DORO-123515 format. One line per 2 residues: number of its first residue (from 0); for each residue y negated, z, x negated of C-alpha. Coordinates in nm, 2 decimals, padded with zeros to 4 digits. Each point is the difference from the previous one (the first is absolute). Layout:
<pts>
NUM> Y/Z/X | ...
</pts>
This chain:
<pts>
0> 00.48/02.77/05.46 | -00.16/00.06/-00.32
2> 00.34/00.06/-00.28 | 00.14/-00.31/00.15
4> -00.36/-00.23/-00.11 | 00.02/00.11/-00.29
6> 00.37/-00.01/-00.07 | -00.05/-00.30/00.09
8> -00.28/-00.14/-00.17 | 00.22/00.15/-00.35
10> 00.27/-00.22/00.11 | -00.25/-00.32/00.05
12> -00.14/00.09/-00.35 | 00.34/00.04/-00.17
14> 00.10/-00.30/00.08 | -00.29/-00.19/-00.06
16> -00.04/00.19/-00.37 | 00.41/-00.09/-00.03
18> -00.09/-00.35/00.05 | -00.27/-00.02/-00.23
20> 00.21/00.10/-00.30 | 00.24/-00.30/-00.01
22> -00.01/-00.17/-00.32 | -00.13/-00.33/-00.01
24> 00.32/-00.25/-00.10 | -00.01/-00.11/-00.38
26> 00.00/-00.34/-00.06 | 00.27/-00.20/-00.15
28> -00.04/-00.03/-00.37 | -00.09/-00.36/-00.12
30> 00.25/-00.11/-00.25 | -00.20/-00.25/-00.13
32> -00.36/00.20/-00.06 | -00.19/-00.03/-00.35
34> 00.08/00.28/-00.24 | -00.16/00.08/-00.26
36> 00.18/00.09/-00.31 | -00.24/00.11/-00.30
38> 00.15/-00.05/-00.42 | -00.13/00.36/-00.06
40> -00.22/00.27/00.22 | -00.12/00.18/-00.31
42> -00.20/-00.09/-00.28 | -00.04/00.26/-00.25
44> -00.36/-00.08/-00.27 | 00.12/00.21/-00.17
46> -00.32/00.10/-00.31 | -00.35/-00.19/00.10
48> -00.35/00.02/-00.09 | -00.28/00.13/00.20
50> -00.24/-00.25/00.14 | 00.21/-00.31/-00.01
52> 00.19/-00.07/00.33 | 00.42/-00.10/00.00
54> 00.14/-00.14/00.18 | 00.37/-00.14/00.13
56> 00.11/-00.23/00.20 | 00.34/00.08/00.29
58> 00.12/-00.30/00.04 | 00.27/00.00/00.36
60> 00.29/-00.26/00.15 | -00.04/-00.08/00.38
62> 00.39/00.06/-00.03 | -00.02/-00.10/00.39
64> 00.06/-00.28/00.22 | -00.32/-00.01/00.20
66> -00.35/00.00/-00.16 | -00.18/00.29/-00.16
68> -00.30/00.13/00.09 | -00.17/00.25/-00.23
70> -00.29/00.16/00.22 | -00.15/00.21/-00.22
72> 00.04/00.20/-00.35 | -00.21/00.34/-00.03
74> -00.08/00.19/-00.25 | -00.03/00.41/00.03
76> -00.34/00.02/-00.20 | -00.26/-00.18/-00.04
78> 00.10/00.00/-00.37 | 00.26/-00.28/00.06
80> -00.07/-00.36/00.12 | 00.32/-00.22/00.11
82> 00.00/-00.37/00.08 | 00.35/-00.12/00.16
84> 00.10/-00.36/00.11 | -00.17/-00.12/00.35
86> 00.18/-00.26/00.07 | 00.32/00.04/00.16
88> 00.32/-00.03/-00.20 | 00.34/-00.22/00.05
90> 00.34/00.15/00.02 | 00.10/00.04/-00.36
92> -00.36/-00.05/-00.11 | -00.22/00.26/-00.15
94> -00.28/00.17/-00.04 | -00.22/00.27/-00.18
96> -00.19/00.32/00.03 | -00.29/00.08/-00.31
98> -00.12/00.32/-00.02 | -00.28/00.04/-00.27
100> -00.08/00.39/-00.04 | -00.35/00.08/-00.16
102> 00.07/00.22/-00.30 | -00.33/00.18/00.06
104> 00.10/00.43/-00.01 | 00.24/00.09/-00.32
106> 00.33/00.16/00.10 | 00.29/-00.13/00.18
108> 00.06/-00.21/00.33 | 00.21/-00.02/00.23
110> -00.14/-00.26/00.33 | 00.19/-00.15/00.29
112> -00.07/-00.37/00.11 | 00.14/-00.01/00.38
114> 00.15/-00.39/00.10 | -00.02/-00.07/00.37
116> 00.23/-00.33/00.10 | 00.19/-00.14/00.29
118> 00.32/00.07/-00.25 | 00.31/00.19/00.09
120> -00.15/00.29/-00.19 | -00.34/00.01/00.14
122> -00.14/00.23/-00.29 | 00.04/-00.02/-00.31
124> -00.21/00.25/-00.28 | -00.01/-00.11/-00.32
126> -00.13/00.26/-00.23 | -00.22/-00.06/-00.38
128> 00.03/00.30/-00.24 | -00.14/00.08/-00.36
130> -00.24/00.23/-00.18 | -00.35/-00.15/-00.08
132> -00.10/00.11/-00.37 | -00.36/-00.01/-00.14
134> -00.01/-00.24/-00.26 | 00.01/00.13/-00.38
136> -00.12/-00.23/-00.28 | 00.28/-00.21/-00.06
138> 00.04/-00.15/00.36 | -00.22/-00.28/00.06
140> -00.30/00.01/00.23 | 00.06/-00.13/00.33
142> -00.11/-00.35/00.08 | -00.34/-00.02/00.13
144> 00.13/-00.21/00.29 | 00.19/00.27/00.14
146> -00.21/00.31/-00.10 | -00.18/00.19/00.31
148> -00.35/-00.03/-00.09 | -00.23/00.30/00.01
150> -00.22/00.06/00.34 | -00.36/-00.05/-00.08
</pts>
């Protein structure tokens, strides 16, 4: 009797387990879905002076048929600040993602900005890179409006 109960339990468990593993149906792709296409996805600043923030604006176009909404643009670290088009971009319209790097540390850098949208490519990774050099006497000083001020 014990063997029958155990066998019945195993059989019922197998039936429930096989039903639980059935994959969910994949929705059909939307042919009108918005799509984000950047002019360029990597920018190399080359050599930049220490203490002078460097900015680059990546431009994109909505190559889909529905409005494109960029929900966020997040940087890989706190030394890079992103800004982006916040309003929906109509089909055929253009927008931007601007990345500003705080060039306070000397040496090479590579930073990424992850852009999330409702486009076919829901996630796009943009890259900025370059090398921060200590300013030489020949390099003019940075404008006071963009220099970092020491913490008192």
